[in-house]
C-alpha positions in Angstrom: 103.6 97.4 99.7 107.1 95.1 101.1 105.5 96.8 104.6 101.9 95.8 104.0 103.9 92.2 103.6 106.2 92.5 106.5 103.2 94.1 108.9 100.9 90.9 107.9 103.7 88.6 108.2 104.6 89.6 112.0 100.7 89.7 112.4 100.1 86.0 111.0 103.4 84.6 113.2 102.8 86.3 115.6 99.3 84.8 116.1 100.6 81.3 115.8 100.3 80.8 111.8 104.3 79.6 111.2 103.6 78.5 107.6 101.7 81.6 106.3 103.5 83.7 108.2 106.7 82.2 106.8 105.4 82.9 103.2 104.6 86.5 103.7 107.8 87.1 105.1 109.5 85.5 102.2 107.1 87.6 99.9 108.1 90.6 101.2 111.9 90.0 101.1 111.4 88.8 97.5 109.7 92.2 96.5 112.8 94.2 98.9 115.3 92.6 96.5 113.9 92.8 93.2 113.0 96.7 94.0 116.6 96.8 95.6 118.3 95.5 91.8 116.3 98.0 90.1 117.1 100.9 92.6 120.8 99.6 92.3 120.8 100.5 88.6 118.4 103.1 88.3 118.3 105.4 91.6 119.5 107.8 93.7 121.8 107.0 96.8 119.3 107.9 99.6 117.3 105.8 97.5 119.9 102.9 98.0 120.7 103.2 101.3 117.0 102.9 102.3 116.9 99.8 100.7 120.2 99.1 102.8 118.6 99.9 105.9 115.5 97.7 105.1 117.7 94.8 104.5 119.1 95.2 107.2 115.5 95.7 109.0 115.1 91.6 107.2 118.2 90.4 108.7 117.5 91.7 112.3 113.4 90.3 112.2 115.4 86.6 111.3 117.6 86.9 113.8 114.9 87.7 116.1 112.5 85.1 115.4 115.4 82.4 114.8 114.5 81.5 111.2 117.2 80.3 109.3 115.9 81.4 105.9 116.1 85.1 107.0 120.0 85.0 107.8 121.6 82.8 105.6 
C-alpha cells in the first residue's frame, strides 16, 4: 500500500500538483510509520530491516524534493 501512495505522490508532484502530491506522500509515510511500529513489536529481523530501508528511502526522497516536512 505504501508503494502505491508513493508512486501516486511522485506522479502528482512531478506533474505540478504539489499539494496533492504532498498529501499522498504524507499518507504513505504515515502508513509506513504505523506498519513499522507493528513490525517492531511483532516482526522478524528481515521485516525490520525492510522498514528501516524504506524509512531511509523516504528520507532521501524528502531531501531530493526539498520538502522540510519529510526531513525534520
